N, C-alpha and C positions, 0 to 999 in steps of 0.2 A: 157415687161416693157419698157416704153419710157420715164419715168420720170427721173429727174437728182438728186433728193434728196431722202433720206431714213432715217428712224429711225429703227435701229436694236436693239433687246433686248433679251438677254439670261438670264435664271433664272431657279431655282428649285422650284417646287411646291410639297408639301408633298402629298403622295398618298391619305391620309385621306380627303383632301379637293379638290382634282383634279376635281371631278365632279361638285362641287359647284362653284369652280373658273371658269371652262369652261362655265357653264351656264351663269354666270354673264358677262364673257368676250364677249360672242356671243350676248347676249340679251341687254347688257347695254354699256359696254366699247367701243367695236368696232363701234357700230352705232353712238356713241357720237363723234367719231373722223373722221370716213370715211364720206366724203361728205362735210366736213367743211375744215379743214386744209389738210387732207389726201385724195388722190384720190383712194387709195386702201389699204387694210390691209390683212395680212395673219397670221395664227396661226399654230404652228407646235409642234409636240411631238417627242421626241428623239427615234430613232431606235438604235442608237449607238453614244452616245455623253456624255460629262461631265455634261452638263446642261440638265435638264429634258424637258425644253420647250424653244421655240424661237418664237418671233413675229417680224413681219416686216411690217412697214408702209411706203408707198411711197408718195412723194410730187412732184408737177410739177417742182419745183426748190428747191434747198437747203434752200434758204432764206425764203421760205414759212413756215419753222419751227419757224421763228421768227415773224410770223404774230401776231399783237396785240390780235386778237380774240383767238388764241391758247394760247398765254402767259397768257391771262386772265383765260382761262379754267384750266390751270395748278394751278392757285391759289385757285380754288374752290374744296376744300377737305373736305368732310363730316366725321363725326365720323365713319360711315360705311366704307368709303374709307381708313381711318387709320387702321381699323381692317383688311381689306383685304390686306393692305400692309404687315401685319405680315405673310401672307401666303407665301410671296416671300423670298427666300434666295439666296445668291451668285449672285446678279443681276449684269449684265454687259450691259450698255446702250451706244450706239454709234450713234452719230449724223453724218450722212454720205453725202458725195458727190459721185455720181456714175461717176467714171472716166474711165470705160471701159465696153463694153457690146458686146455680140455676140449672135445672134439667137433671137428667139421670144417665147413668151408664158410662162406658169406656169406649172412646173412639179409637180407630186404628191410626189416626193422625192427630197429633197434638200441636197446637200453636201456643207460643209463649211470648209474652212481653215481660221482661225482667228489669226491674228498676234497681240499679246498684246503689245509687245515692239519691235521696229525696230532694236534694238541692234546696233545702230550707222550707219546702212545702210541708204543711202540717199533716199529721196522720189523718185527721178528720177530712181534710181536703182531698188527699189521695184516695182514701177509702171511698168517699162519695163518688169521685171520678171513676174509679175502677168498677164500682157497682153499677154506674151508668153504662160503662162499656159492657159489663156482663149482660145487662138487659138487652142492649143493642145487638150483641153477638148472637143471642138466641133467635133473633129474627132472620138471620141469614140461613137460607136453605141448606140443608145438609149438616147443620150444627146441632148436636144433641145435648151438650152440656158445657158449662163454663164455671170457673170458680176463681176466687181471689185468695192469695196467700200473703200473710204478713209475717215478717221475720220477728222472732222473739230472741233478742240477743242475750238476755239474761239466762235463758235456757242453753244457748250455745256455750256460754262461759262455763256453766256447770258441767256440761258434757265434755268440754275440752279438759277440764280438770281430771277427768277419768281416762281420757284417751291417751294412748301411747304414741299414735301417729296422727297426722292430719291437722295439727295446730295452726299450720300456716295456710290452710285452705281459705280462699276468698269467701265473701259473703254477699248478700244483697238485701235490700229493704223490703221489696214487694215483688209479686209476680201475679199476672193474670194468665190463666190457662184456658184454652178453648178446644173442645174435642169434636171431631167429625170423622166422616168415613173417607173423604177424599181430600187430597192436598189442596186442590183448587178452591174448595169451599172454605177451608181453614185460612188460606191466603186472603180470600175476600173478606173474611171476618177481621183479620188483622189490619188489612187496608182500611176497613171501616173504622176500626178503633183509632187509627192514626189520623183520621180525618175529622174526628169529633172535636168540637171546639173546646170542651172542658179539658180534654186530654192535651190539646195543643197549648192551652193557656198555662199548663204546668211548666212548660219550657224546660223539659228535662234533658233535651239534647243527647249527648253521648252517654248519659247515665242510663239510657234504655238500650237493651239488647233484644233483638227480635230473633226468633227461631221457630223452625217447623221440624217435627220429628215423626218418625214412623215407629209404631209399637213393634218391638221384637218379641217380648214375652211378658206375660203377666201371671202372678201367682197369688192365691188368696188363702186365708186361714182354712177354708173348707178343703183345699187341696191336700192339706197335711193330715186330715182325718183318716185314721185307719192305717197309716204308714208305720 
């Protein structure tokens, strides 16, 4: 990932509609986003996490999320879209700036530490700590890349002004993502993170959510060429 903007979204989908939701997401929703505002998108299913699914869309810059064409797209909500919205529960949507990155590529397994509330810790302290974790994670065998996301709430507010649905979605302040090929390697990296003194000293407690996901599908801008 070389982009500097991202939209991260965690949610639960009821097992009874998971197949229908995934088919719609891959055939309709992702193609309508990737190649316009977003340069790439990914869809994940939980291996061990509080949210059953996660999606991640990347933009060339954070400001691309405020492109007039995308804001206009957010206003276009059909009756079918409103029905699909009922499939989602416990949504968390984060408009992100990528503030740290190490390594390259996309792993088949993604590990996440998401900070919902910074608990009074300064942005500088959290950024420094997460970048320390980022460097440590790359030393774990089987880990190919890691990156740090910071929420930009001012952009979330501007997007919500255009949205027809989703205003009540939850949010988060920070996330560190780590990518590997096997669940065990990613779990080891997350265990390492949680044992590092700088991380422990933040005393974030229940404000941190840990999750591990497997990649279901990925789509890039180049996939749309010639269609």
